[in-house]
N, C-alpha and C positions, 0 to 999 in steps of 0.2 A: 482399277479395282484393287483394293488392298489385299494383302495375303490372308487376312482374317476372314475375307469374304470370297476366297477362291472356290469355284465350283468345278467338280470333275467334268472332264470331257467324255462323259458316258451318258447315253440317253436314259431318261427316266424309266423307259420300258425295259431296257436291258438290266438296269440296276434292280428294278423291282422283281424281274424274273429270277435273278440270281439270289436275292434275299428270300423270295418266296420259296424257292427250291430248298434252300438251307433249312428254313423253319418248317417246311413240309416234312423234311426228314426228322426234325426234332419232335414233331407231333406223332409221327408214325413209329419211330425207333429212338426214343429218348436216351437209351443206354448205349448207342452205337459208339460214342466217343467223339467229341467236337473240340475245337480250339477254345471253347468257353465252357464254363461249368453249367450243369443243369441239375434240376431236381432238388432234393433235400440238401445235397452238398452245396449247391449255389445259394439256396436260401439261408443256410447256416453261415456260410462264409460272409455274407453281406448283412448279417445282423438281424434277421427276422426272429422275433420271439416265437417259439414253437406253438404257443397257445393261440397265436394269430391264425394259424392254418390247421388247427387240429380237427376241424370239420370239413376241410377241403378234400375231395376224393383223391385217392392215391395217384390215379392216372393224370390228374391235372397238376399235381405236385411234380410228377416225374418229368413233364415237358416244360416246366418252368425254366426260363433262360434269361432272367433279369440280371442287371449289372449293379443295382443299388436297391435301397429300401425307401420308397417314397413315403411310407408311413412314419418314418423318423422325422419328417420335415414339418409336420404340423397336424392339427386335429382333423379328423373327419367326424362330423357330428350327426346324431340322430336326425333324420329328416332331410339331410343333404342330398342333392343331385350330383352324382359323381360320374365323370366320363374317364374311362381308362383307354388311352390312345396306344394302340399296338398291344392289345390285351392278350395275345397269344393263347395259351392254354386256359386262360381265365383265372389264374392263380390270384393275382392282385384284385381283380374285380369281385371274385367270390369272397375274399377277405373283406373288401369294402362293403359288400352287401350285408354283412353282419353288423358293421359299424353304423350304417345309416338306418338300420332297423326297418320295420314294416311301413313307416311313413316316408322313407327315403327311396331313392332310385339309383341304380347303377347301369350304365351302358358301356359295354366294351366295343371297341372298334378295332378290326383287324382285317388284313387283306388276304390271309392264307386260309383257303377253305378247310384244310385238314385241322388247323388250329380252331377255327370257328366250330367245327363239328365236335371237337373234344371239349371245348368250353361249354357248348350248349348241353352236351351230355352230362357235364358236371352240375349244371343247374338242375337238371331232372333228378340226378342222384341225391343232391342236397335237399331238394324239395323247396327251394327258395323261389319266391314269386316277385322279387323286386330287382332282378338283374336280367338283362338281355344282351345279346351280342349281334352286332351288325357288321356287314362288310363295308370297308372303306379304307381310305389312305390317310396317313398322318397329316398330309398337306392339303387335304380336301375332305373334311369331315362332314358326313351327311346329317348335320344337325343345325338348327336355327341359331341365330345370334343370341347371346346372353342366355344360354340354356343351363349352364352348369354352375354349381357352387364351387366345385373342385374339379380340376383336371389333373389326373395322375398319368405318369408315363415312366416306363422302366426299360432302359436299354433301347430306345427307339429313336430319340433325337439324333444320336450318332449315326443312324442308318439313313438319314435323310440328307440329300445333297445341299439343299438350300435351307439353312437353319433359320434365317430371317423369315422366309415365307412360312415355314412350319410353325414358328413361334407366333407369328401374326395370326395364323389360323387358330391356334389354341387360345389366343387372347380373344378372338372373335366370339368363341362359344362360351366364354366365361361371363357370368353376371358381373356388374360393377361390384368391386370389392371381393371378387372370387379369388380362390387360391390355386396356385400352380405348384405341384409337387413332382419334381423330376429326379429320378434315380438314373444316372448315366455315367458315361466315360468322358473324361476331359483330357485332351492332349494339350500340354502347356508349352508347346513350341510350334513354330511354323512347319507346315507340311509341304514338301515339294510337290509340284504338279504331277510328277511321275507316280508318287504314292497315291495321290487323289484319283489317278486314272487306273489304278490297279484294282480291278473289281473284286478280287479275292479278299482284299482288305476291308471291303464294305459289308461282307456277309456275316458279321458278328463282332 
């Protein structure tokens, strides 16, 4: 196996538990201080136009922990079906719900119950009816083949150990000609196995 396809010697369960715990904390206490930026500071640093999230509830903004801006990569059109993989507090999904309009649909997928609760409460507060949040994993999405016009993801691909498996799953749920918009972190050098096996480096 080439270095570009190395997989950590950590069980999926252990890795998911560590990541879930980290983002549980971000949902409950977004201002605690983390080794990554959160909230408005994070959104502003990575180039979100403030008008994109001016109707998103403050609590959903506060627990935003993205690493890029998927909306810079291409259009989301009225009527589109959008899936937000690793939707967290719902920040991006709630933005997308405005873009797709009443004839569109947005589904957020996340594995952290506290984030799902916060995202769903944001839907209620906004009064939007075209977005929902479901529990699931980035590598095993609970949706049928060729479901989405657009898959967005923000700071999630870097948290998955098998990138090929994850990307193949995202391709599975895209319609023919669908668009994939990823905002994430890219390391442009080989990583030693010791770093891949350090679970603390995987939690953000």
